[in-house]
C-alpha positions as CSV (number, residue, x, y, z in Angstrom):
1,M,32.7,18.8,-19.6
2,L,29.6,16.8,-18.6
3,D,26.7,18.4,-20.4
4,L,23.3,16.7,-20.2
5,T,21.3,19.6,-21.6
6,Q,21.0,17.8,-25.0
7,K,19.5,14.7,-23.3
8,S,15.7,14.9,-24.0
9,V,14.5,11.5,-22.7
10,I,15.4,10.4,-19.2
11,F,14.8,6.9,-17.8
12,F,14.6,6.4,-14.1
13,D,14.8,3.2,-12.0
14,M,12.6,3.3,-8.9
15,D,13.7,1.2,-6.0
16,G,16.7,2.6,-4.2
17,L,17.0,5.5,-6.7
18,L,13.8,7.6,-6.5
19,L,12.3,5.8,-3.4
20,D,14.0,4.5,-0.3
21,T,12.4,1.1,-0.7
22,E,15.4,-1.2,-0.4
23,N,15.5,-1.1,3.4
24,L,11.8,-1.9,3.4
25,Y,12.3,-4.9,1.1
26,Y,15.0,-6.1,3.3
27,E,13.2,-5.8,6.6
28,T,9.9,-7.4,5.4
29,R,11.7,-10.3,3.8
30,R,13.9,-10.8,6.9
31,Q,10.8,-10.9,9.1
32,I,9.1,-13.6,7.0
33,L,12.2,-15.7,6.7
34,N,12.8,-15.4,10.4
35,K,9.3,-16.7,11.0
36,Y,10.2,-19.8,9.1
37,G,13.5,-20.2,10.9
38,Y,15.9,-18.7,8.4
39,S,18.4,-16.0,9.1
40,Y,18.5,-13.2,6.5
41,T,21.3,-10.7,6.6
42,Q,22.1,-7.5,4.6
43,K,24.8,-9.5,2.9
44,H,22.1,-12.0,1.7
45,H,19.9,-9.2,0.6
46,A,22.6,-7.5,-1.5
47,R,22.3,-10.4,-4.0
48,Y,18.6,-9.5,-4.7
49,I,19.1,-5.8,-5.3
50,G,18.0,-4.7,-8.7
51,K,16.6,-8.0,-9.7
52,G,13.1,-8.7,-11.0
53,F,10.4,-10.5,-9.0
54,T,10.9,-13.7,-11.1
55,D,14.5,-13.8,-10.3
56,T,13.8,-13.0,-6.6
57,I,11.4,-16.0,-6.4
58,C,13.9,-18.3,-7.9
59,R,16.6,-17.1,-5.5
60,L,14.3,-17.5,-2.5
61,K,13.4,-21.1,-3.5
62,K,17.1,-21.9,-3.6
63,F,17.7,-20.1,-0.3
64,V,15.2,-22.1,1.6
65,G,15.7,-25.3,-0.4
66,D,12.0,-25.7,-1.0
67,E,10.1,-24.5,-4.1
68,K,6.7,-24.1,-2.4
69,L,8.1,-22.4,0.7
70,G,10.2,-20.1,-1.4
71,K,7.2,-18.8,-3.2
72,Q,5.3,-18.5,0.1
73,V,8.1,-16.4,1.6
74,F,7.9,-14.1,-1.4
75,T,4.1,-13.8,-1.3
76,E,4.0,-13.1,2.4
77,S,6.9,-10.6,2.3
78,M,5.3,-8.7,-0.5
79,E,2.0,-8.5,1.4
80,L,3.9,-7.1,4.3
81,F,5.8,-4.7,2.1
82,Q,2.5,-3.4,0.5
83,T,0.9,-3.0,4.0
84,A,4.0,-1.1,5.1
85,I,3.7,1.3,2.1
86,E,0.1,2.0,3.0
87,N,0.7,2.5,6.7
88,E,4.0,4.3,6.7
89,K,5.5,7.2,4.9
90,L,7.6,6.0,1.9
91,P,10.4,8.5,1.7
92,L,11.8,9.9,-1.6
93,K,15.6,9.8,-2.0
94,Q,17.5,13.0,-1.7
95,G,17.0,15.3,-4.8
96,A,14.4,13.0,-6.5
97,L,11.6,15.5,-6.4
98,Q,13.8,18.5,-7.3
99,L,15.3,16.7,-10.3
100,L,11.9,15.4,-11.6
101,T,10.4,18.9,-11.2
102,M,13.2,20.6,-13.0
103,L,13.2,18.0,-15.9
104,N,9.4,18.4,-16.3
105,E,9.8,22.2,-16.3
106,K,12.5,22.0,-19.0
107,G,10.2,19.8,-21.2
108,K,12.2,16.6,-20.8
109,S,10.4,13.3,-21.2
110,C,10.7,11.2,-18.1
111,Y,10.0,7.5,-18.0
112,L,10.0,5.0,-15.1
113,T,11.8,1.8,-15.9
114,S,11.5,-0.6,-13.0
115,S,11.9,-4.3,-12.5
116,S,9.0,-4.2,-10.0
117,S,5.5,-5.2,-10.9
118,K,3.1,-2.6,-12.2
119,E,0.9,-3.0,-9.1
120,I,3.8,-2.2,-6.7
121,I,5.0,0.7,-8.9
122,M,1.7,2.4,-9.0
123,Q,1.1,1.9,-5.2
124,A,4.5,3.5,-4.5
125,L,4.2,6.4,-6.9
126,Q,0.7,7.2,-5.7
127,K,1.9,7.1,-2.1
128,T,4.7,9.5,-2.9
129,Q,2.6,11.6,-5.3
130,I,5.2,11.6,-8.2
131,E,3.1,9.5,-10.6
132,G,2.4,12.6,-12.7
133,S,6.1,13.2,-13.3
134,F,6.4,10.4,-15.9
135,D,5.2,10.2,-19.5
136,K,4.9,6.4,-19.1
137,I,5.7,3.7,-16.7
138,I,7.5,0.5,-17.9
139,S,7.5,-2.4,-15.6
140,G,9.5,-5.6,-15.5
141,E,6.3,-7.5,-16.4
142,E,6.5,-6.0,-19.9
143,V,9.7,-7.7,-21.0
144,N,10.8,-11.3,-21.3
145,R,14.1,-10.8,-19.6
146,N,14.7,-8.4,-16.7
147,K,17.7,-6.5,-15.6
148,P,20.7,-7.0,-16.0
149,M,19.5,-7.9,-19.5
150,P,18.9,-4.8,-21.6
151,D,15.3,-5.6,-22.6
152,I,13.6,-3.0,-20.5
153,Y,15.7,-0.2,-21.8
154,L,15.4,-1.4,-25.4
155,R,11.7,-1.4,-24.9
156,A,11.8,2.0,-23.3
157,V,13.6,3.5,-26.3
158,E,11.0,2.0,-28.6
159,I,8.1,3.4,-26.5
160,A,9.7,6.8,-26.2
161,Q,10.4,6.8,-30.0
162,T,13.8,8.3,-29.4
163,N,17.4,8.0,-30.4
164,K,19.7,6.3,-27.8
165,R,22.1,9.3,-28.0
166,K,19.3,11.6,-26.8
167,A,18.5,9.3,-23.8
168,L,20.0,9.0,-20.3
169,V,19.4,6.5,-17.6
170,F,19.6,6.9,-13.8
171,E,20.3,3.7,-11.9
172,D,21.4,2.7,-8.4
173,S,22.3,-1.0,-8.8
174,K,24.8,-3.2,-10.6
175,S,22.1,-5.0,-12.6
176,G,20.5,-1.7,-13.6
177,V,23.8,-0.2,-14.8
178,E,24.6,-3.3,-16.8
179,A,21.1,-3.3,-18.4
180,A,21.6,0.3,-19.5
181,F,25.1,-0.3,-20.7
182,Q,24.2,-3.3,-22.7
183,A,21.4,-1.3,-24.3
184,G,23.9,1.3,-25.4
185,I,22.5,4.2,-23.4
186,D,24.5,6.6,-21.2
187,V,23.9,5.9,-17.5
188,I,24.5,7.8,-14.3
189,M,24.8,5.7,-11.2
190,V,23.6,6.9,-7.8
191,P,24.5,3.9,-5.5
192,D,22.2,2.9,-2.7
193,W,23.3,-0.2,-0.8
194,L,26.5,-1.1,-2.6
195,P,29.3,1.1,-3.9
196,P,30.2,0.7,-7.6
197,S,32.7,-1.9,-8.7
198,K,35.6,-1.1,-11.1
199,Q,33.5,-2.5,-14.0
200,E,30.6,-0.3,-13.1
201,M,32.8,2.8,-12.8
202,D,34.1,2.0,-16.4
203,E,30.5,1.6,-17.7
204,V,28.9,4.8,-16.4
205,T,29.0,8.4,-17.4
206,A,29.2,9.5,-13.8
207,V,28.7,8.3,-10.2
208,L,26.8,10.7,-8.0
209,P,26.1,10.5,-4.2
210,N,22.5,11.6,-4.7
211,L,20.1,12.9,-7.4
212,E,20.4,16.5,-6.2
213,E,23.9,16.5,-7.6
214,A,22.5,15.9,-11.1
215,L,20.6,19.2,-11.3
216,V,23.6,21.3,-12.4
217,F,24.4,19.1,-15.4
218,F,21.0,20.0,-17.0
219,T,21.8,23.7,-16.7
220,E,23.6,25.4,-19.6
221,R,27.0,27.0,-18.8
222,N,26.9,25.6,-15.3
223,N,28.6,22.3,-16.0
224,R,31.8,22.0,-13.9
225,R,32.7,18.3,-14.1
226,K,34.2,16.2,-16.8
227,P,32.6,13.0,-18.1
228,N,33.4,10.0,-15.8
229,D,34.1,12.3,-12.8
230,H,33.3,10.2,-9.8
231,F,32.3,11.7,-6.5
232,D,33.7,10.7,-3.2
233,Y,31.4,8.9,-0.8
234,H,30.5,10.3,2.5
235,E,27.7,8.0,3.5
236,P,28.3,4.4,4.6
237,F,27.0,1.6,2.5
238,C,25.4,-1.5,4.0
């Protein structure tokens, strides 16, 4: 029986898990690449999901075949992304607010562990008004190696001063799941753009269609599913 009531420290990814930012990243990057004459599809974008900004810049340089232009594409697309956050509503993913609220009420310690820069993280959290839900924010800028390497979660455990057995990770991407798994922390996957692979299914504690489904697992005597139960998907993936 999947019982998460003993988990006292919860680590959350941000993009694609708490916030519906992945479509915005895709659209802003596509617009800038199109401006320079490059086609950028959802299939292309899938290779960037869950990666840190350093990795993204390297991939863009290879994509356009020019180091200077690759960096320029990244800079312009991020400027467009930040403008979009300011001018448009940045939606929370289903169940995000409910889960954070419940965990806070139960006295759980919540940490944000995102590959994004601190500037982007703070802008997004302030826009969605969930900044106060977290004990601390840990960005990809604080570690030498970003996801899928385990550094950010090893650092998070150190900051939280907790035992790994008491910690739990929520992730949406392959690289995030791998980072948590390599760090030796239980991880629940809530896929966004891509469905889980067989390897990811083997590495996670559970796969959920949304964060709302996690609420019951933190409630005593209301646990109905066994560890490694995996939900059927009813929403299409890009």
